[in-house]
C-alpha positions in Angstrom: 64.3 -30.8 -22.7 62.2 -33.7 -21.2 59.5 -35.4 -23.1 57.0 -34.2 -20.5 58.0 -30.6 -21.1 57.9 -31.0 -24.8 54.3 -32.4 -24.6 53.3 -29.6 -22.3 54.7 -27.1 -24.8 52.8 -28.7 -27.7 49.6 -28.6 -25.8 50.2 -25.0 -24.6 50.8 -23.9 -28.2 47.6 -25.6 -29.5 45.7 -23.9 -26.6 47.2 -20.4 -27.2 46.6 -20.7 -31.0 43.0 -21.8 -30.3 42.6 -18.8 -27.9 44.0 -16.6 -30.6 41.2 -17.8 -32.9 38.7 -17.2 -30.1 39.8 -13.5 -30.0 38.9 -13.1 -33.6 35.6 -15.1 -33.3 34.3 -13.3 -30.3 35.4 -9.9 -31.6 33.6 -10.4 -35.0 30.5 -11.8 -33.4 29.1 -8.5 -32.0 28.6 -6.5 -35.3 26.8 -9.3 -37.3 24.7 -10.2 -34.3 23.7 -6.6 -34.0 21.6 -7.1 -37.1 18.9 -8.8 -35.0 18.7 -6.0 -32.4 18.8 -3.4 -35.2 15.6 -4.9 -36.7 13.9 -4.8 -33.4 14.6 -1.0 -33.0 13.1 0.4 -36.2 16.2 -0.5 -38.3 18.6 1.8 -36.4 22.2 1.1 -37.5 23.4 3.1 -34.5 21.8 0.7 -32.0 22.7 -2.3 -34.1 26.4 -1.3 -33.6 26.2 -0.7 -29.9 27.1 -4.3 -29.1 30.3 -3.8 -31.1 31.0 -0.6 -29.1 30.6 -2.4 -25.8 33.0 -5.2 -26.9 35.7 -2.6 -27.7 34.9 -0.3 -24.8 36.3 -3.0 -22.6 39.8 -2.3 -24.0 39.7 1.2 -22.6 38.7 -0.1 -19.2 40.9 -3.3 -19.1 43.9 -2.4 -21.2 46.2 -1.2 -18.3 44.7 -3.5 -15.6 45.3 -6.5 -17.7 49.0 -5.8 -17.9 49.1 -5.3 -14.1 47.2 -8.5 -13.5 49.6 -10.4 -15.8 52.6 -9.1 -13.9 51.0 -10.1 -10.5 49.5 -13.6 -11.1 51.5 -14.7 -14.2 50.4 -15.9 -17.7 48.6 -19.2 -17.0 46.4 -17.8 -14.3 45.7 -14.6 -16.3 44.7 -16.8 -19.3 42.5 -19.0 -17.0 40.8 -15.9 -15.6 40.2 -14.6 -19.1 38.6 -17.9 -20.2 36.2 -17.8 -17.2 35.3 -14.2 -17.9 34.8 -15.0 -21.7 32.6 -18.0 -20.8 30.5 -15.8 -18.6 30.3 -13.0 -21.2 29.0 -15.4 -23.8 26.6 -16.9 -21.3 25.1 -13.5 -20.5 24.5 -13.0 -24.2 22.8 -16.4 -24.4 20.5 -15.3 -21.4 19.7 -12.1 -23.3 18.1 -14.3 -26.0 15.7 -15.6 -23.4 14.5 -12.1 -22.5 12.8 -9.6 -24.7 12.7 -5.9 -25.4 15.0 -3.5 -23.5 15.8 -6.1 -20.9 17.1 -8.5 -23.5 19.1 -5.7 -25.3 20.6 -4.5 -22.0 21.7 -8.0 -21.1 23.2 -8.4 -24.7 25.2 -5.2 -24.3 26.4 -6.3 -20.8 27.5 -9.7 -22.2 29.3 -8.0 -25.1 31.2 -5.8 -22.6 32.2 -8.8 -20.4 33.3 -10.8 -23.5 35.4 -7.7 -24.5 37.2 -7.8 -21.2 38.0 -11.4 -21.8 39.4 -10.7 -25.3 41.5 -7.9 -23.9 43.0 -10.1 -21.2 43.6 -12.9 -23.8 45.4 -10.4 -26.1 47.7 -9.5 -23.2 48.6 -13.2 -22.7 48.7 -15.1 -26.0 51.2 -12.9 -27.8 54.0 -12.9 -25.4 53.4 -16.6 -24.3 53.5 -17.9 -27.9 56.7 -15.9 -28.5 58.3 -17.2 -25.3 57.3 -20.8 -25.9 58.8 -20.5 -29.4 62.0 -19.2 -27.8 61.7 -15.8 -29.5 63.2 -14.9 -32.8 62.0 -16.5 -36.0 60.4 -19.5 -34.3 58.5 -17.3 -31.9 57.5 -15.1 -34.8 56.3 -18.1 -36.7 54.0 -19.2 -33.9 52.6 -15.7 -33.8 51.9 -15.9 -37.5 50.1 -19.2 -36.9 48.0 -17.6 -34.1 47.3 -14.6 -36.3 46.2 -16.9 -39.1 43.8 -18.8 -36.7 42.5 -15.4 -35.5 41.7 -14.3 -39.1 40.2 -17.7 -39.9 37.7 -17.8 -37.1 37.1 -14.0 -37.6 36.0 -14.9 -41.1 33.6 -17.6 -39.9 31.8 -15.5 -37.3 29.7 -13.3 -39.7 29.1 -16.2 -42.1 27.7 -18.5 -39.3 25.6 -15.7 -37.8 24.2 -14.8 -41.2 23.4 -18.4 -42.0 21.5 -18.9 -38.7 19.5 -15.7 -38.9 18.1 -16.5 -42.3 15.4 -14.1 -43.4 15.1 -11.1 -41.1 11.6 -10.5 -39.8 10.1 -9.0 -36.7 10.1 -12.5 -35.3 13.8 -12.9 -35.6 15.2 -13.3 -32.1 18.8 -13.3 -30.7 18.2 -16.9 -29.6 18.5 -17.9 -33.3 22.3 -17.6 -33.0 22.5 -19.8 -30.0 24.5 -22.5 -31.8 27.3 -20.0 -32.4 27.2 -19.1 -28.7 27.3 -22.7 -27.6 30.3 -23.3 -29.9 32.1 -20.4 -28.3 31.3 -21.4 -24.7 32.4 -25.0 -25.6 35.8 -23.9 -26.9 36.3 -21.7 -23.9 35.4 -24.6 -21.5 37.7 -27.1 -23.2 40.5 -24.7 -23.4 40.1 -23.8 -19.7 40.1 -27.4 -18.5 43.1 -28.4 -20.6 45.1 -25.3 -19.7 44.4 -25.9 -16.0 45.6 -29.6 -16.2 48.7 -29.0 -18.2 52.0 -27.7 -16.9 53.1 -24.9 -19.3 56.2 -22.7 -19.3 55.7 -19.5 -17.3 57.6 -16.7 -19.2 59.7 -14.6 -16.9 58.2 -11.3 -16.0 60.5 -8.3 -16.2 60.9 -6.5 -12.9 62.3 -3.4 -14.6 60.4 -0.3 -13.6 60.6 3.1 -15.1 61.9 5.8 -12.8 58.7 7.4 -11.5 60.6 10.6 -10.7 61.4 11.1 -14.3 59.6 14.0 -16.0 59.2 12.0 -19.2 56.9 9.2 -20.3 55.8 7.5 -23.5 53.4 10.5 -24.0 56.5 12.8 -24.2 57.2 11.5 -27.7 55.3 13.2 -30.4 55.5 10.3 -32.8 54.2 8.0 -30.2 51.1 10.2 -29.4 50.3 10.4 -33.1 50.8 6.7 -33.4 48.4 6.0 -30.6 45.8 8.1 -32.4 46.7 6.1 -35.5 46.0 2.8 -33.8 42.6 4.2 -32.5 41.8 5.2 -36.1 43.1 2.0 -37.7 41.1 -0.4 -35.6 38.0 1.8 -36.2 38.6 1.4 -40.0 39.3 -2.2 -39.8 36.1 -3.0 -38.0 33.9 -0.3 -39.5 34.3 -1.2 -43.1 33.0 -4.9 -43.0 30.6 -4.2 -40.1 28.8 -1.4 -42.0 29.1 -3.3 -45.2 27.0 -6.2 -43.8 24.2 -3.8 -42.8 24.4 -2.2 -46.3 24.1 -5.4 -48.1 21.1 -6.6 -46.1 19.1 -3.6 -47.4 20.1 -4.1 -51.0 17.7 -5.7 -53.6 19.0 -7.5 -56.6 16.2 -8.0 -59.2 13.7 -7.0 -56.5 14.9 -9.6 -54.0 16.8 -8.7 -50.8 20.2 -10.1 -50.3 20.0 -12.7 -47.6 21.9 -12.2 -44.2 23.9 -15.4 -45.1 25.1 -13.9 -48.3 25.8 -10.5 -46.7 27.7 -12.2 -43.9 29.8 -14.1 -46.4 30.8 -11.0 -48.3 31.7 -9.3 -45.0 33.6 -12.5 -44.0 35.5 -12.3 -47.2 37.0 -9.0 -46.0 38.4 -10.9 -42.9 39.6 -13.8 -45.2 41.5 -11.3 -47.3 43.1 -10.1 -44.1 44.2 -13.6 -43.4 45.7 -13.7 -47.0 47.3 -10.3 -46.4 48.9 -11.3 -43.1 50.4 -14.5 -44.5 51.8 -12.6 -47.5 52.8 -9.6 -45.4 55.0 -11.6 -43.2 57.5 -12.1 -45.9 57.1 -8.6 -47.3 57.5 -6.9 -44.0 60.9 -8.5 -43.6 62.2 -6.8 -46.8 60.7 -3.3 -46.7 60.4 -0.6 -44.0 57.2 -0.1 -41.9 57.1 3.4 -43.3 56.9 2.3 -46.9 54.5 -0.6 -46.1 52.1 1.7 -44.3 52.4 4.4 -46.9 51.6 2.1 -49.8 48.8 0.2 -48.2 47.2 3.5 -47.0 47.3 4.9 -50.6 45.8 1.7 -52.1 43.1 1.6 -49.4 42.2 5.3 -50.0 41.8 4.6 -53.7 39.6 1.6 -53.0 37.3 3.4 -50.5 37.0 6.5 -52.7 36.0 4.4 -55.7 33.5 2.6 -53.5 32.0 5.9 -52.5 31.6 7.3 -56.0 30.7 4.1 -57.8 26.9 3.6 -58.7 25.2 1.1 -56.5 23.3 -0.1 -59.5 26.5 -1.6 -61.0 26.8 -5.2 -59.9 29.5 -7.9 -59.8 29.4 -11.6 -58.9 30.9 -12.8 -55.6 31.0 -16.3 -54.2 28.7 -16.5 -51.0 27.2 -19.1 -48.7 23.5 -19.0 -49.1 22.8 -20.8 -45.9 22.7 -24.3 -47.5 25.3 -24.1 -50.2 27.9 -21.9 -51.9 26.8 -20.0 -55.0 27.5 -16.8 -57.0 25.7 -13.8 -55.8 25.2 -10.4 -57.5 26.3 -7.6 -55.2 27.0 -3.9 -55.8 30.6 -3.2 -57.1 31.0 -1.0 -54.0 31.0 -4.1 -51.9 33.8 -5.8 -53.8 35.9 -2.6 -53.6 35.5 -2.4 -49.8 36.3 -6.1 -49.3 39.6 -5.6 -51.1 40.6 -3.1 -48.4 41.1 -6.1 -46.1 44.4 -6.9 -48.0 45.6 -3.4 -47.0 44.5 -3.3 -43.4 45.9 -6.7 -42.7 49.5 -5.4 -42.3 48.8 -1.9 -40.9 48.8 -2.8 -37.1 52.4 -4.0 -37.2 53.6 -1.0 -39.3 51.9 1.5 -37.0 53.2 -0.2 -33.8 56.8 -0.4 -35.1 56.9 3.2 -36.1 55.3 4.5 -32.9 57.6 2.7 -30.5 60.8 3.3 -32.4 63.3 5.1 -30.1 61.2 4.7 -27.0 63.6 2.4 -25.2 62.4 1.8 -21.6 59.0 3.4 -22.3 58.0 0.6 -24.9 56.1 -1.5 -22.3 54.0 1.5 -21.2 53.4 2.3 -24.8 52.1 -1.2 -25.5 49.6 -0.9 -22.7 48.4 2.5 -24.1 48.1 0.9 -27.5 45.8 -1.8 -26.0 43.6 0.9 -24.7 43.4 2.7 -27.9 41.8 -0.4 -29.6 38.6 1.2 -28.3 38.5 3.0 -31.7 37.1 -0.3 -33.1 33.9 0.4 -31.2 33.6 4.2 -31.4 34.4 4.9 -35.1 32.0 2.2 -36.5 29.3 3.6 -34.2 29.8 7.1 -35.5 29.9 5.7 -39.0 26.5 4.1 -38.6 25.1 7.2 -36.9 25.9 8.9 -40.2 24.0 6.2 -42.0 21.0 6.9 -39.9 21.0 10.7 -40.2 21.5 10.6 -43.9 18.5 8.4 -44.6 20.4 5.1 -45.0 23.0 6.6 -47.4 25.7 4.0 -46.5 28.3 5.2 -49.0 28.3 8.7 -47.5 29.4 7.1 -44.2 32.5 5.7 -45.8 33.9 9.3 -46.0 34.7 8.7 -42.2 37.1 5.7 -42.8 38.5 7.4 -45.9 39.4 10.4 -43.7 41.0 7.9 -41.2 43.1 6.4 -44.0 44.3 9.8 -45.1 45.5 10.3 -41.5 47.4 7.0 -41.6 49.1 8.1 -44.7 50.1 11.4 -43.0 51.4 9.4 -40.0 53.4 7.1 -42.2 55.0 10.0 -44.2 55.3 12.8 -41.6 53.9 12.0 -38.2 56.1 8.9 -37.5 59.3 10.9 -37.4 60.9 10.9 -33.9 61.5 14.6 -33.1 62.2 13.9 -29.4 65.6 12.2 -29.6 66.9 14.4 -26.8 64.8 12.4 -24.3 66.9 9.8 -22.4 65.6 6.3 -23.0 
């Protein structure tokens, strides 16, 4: 390998890992930013979560087209297109802060949708590109773990930064208050785009293998895949809904008569994503030693217990958690429910891989189609949190009742691990 190619690979790896981080940052920006719009619409949690819905709705629209675009123009140009779209999406959200009322809210939702399209496209690119640059195998897997770690790290920072910038929520709080976060996002997109354009990077070979279109079978012909696709929909909804709703919950809690600040609430929600980072790092070694079935079963059971305890525990029971107050780190009293829900992040951190492995087992030539369908089912991360916060609204701000929804989802994941993941269609030629 020439020195020039080695340098190109190093730069490409850095760029892909940075974009991996941007996926987490942009995805986790929508829910906490929704706090501002929620306050402008009579405290409606449903409307506050609409931006998150638009962000994830993009997966349902762009999941399959992103894969086709990748096959047509290649990895580098797809990544560059995703960066341009992402910059535009964040830019539209910035413009929304200059408007007001329904116009501003509409622009914000449009920007969240465009940013979601970018994130979907990036997801289609960064995983296989990092694996290819690493040569596959353990080295490729190691680069993917590094990308995942960066994803979780920036995903942790998004709600903390937004909370710190919002400060005390009043009628005068505007979306423009989070402009510094938007500028950071656009800056990273711009730098990544310029560098990626200038540097020669390896273009992974695209498979020309096509499934026989005359075949009466498809990925949908496998029961365990269909149930697995539903499991991914449910899982992403749980993963996003727990911390997103938790932030809204904490912002309405008073400790000794004083409301918990958005910065503190954002830090607690961010701790969930930090524990996902911890879980991913630890899970890499664990997953190599035990089956996906056992891993998904155990984490589902633990998560069920934690969420159930959070639902039945009295909100008046407080514990201390380290938070960022907006100017410094300190210990903050929060309801014990919050701590229990944050710990679920350790469980959800390893569920995606377990579900994916179980769902595609035995699919053979249908695996690539299945992967595209999985990308579409990520839309659950927008729909389930929206329904959860609708439950909050109709029950008179009873946040803990809304957690019966993710609890039911976790029960389904346990069912899938123990029963639904069994391949009962082994007679289908693959």
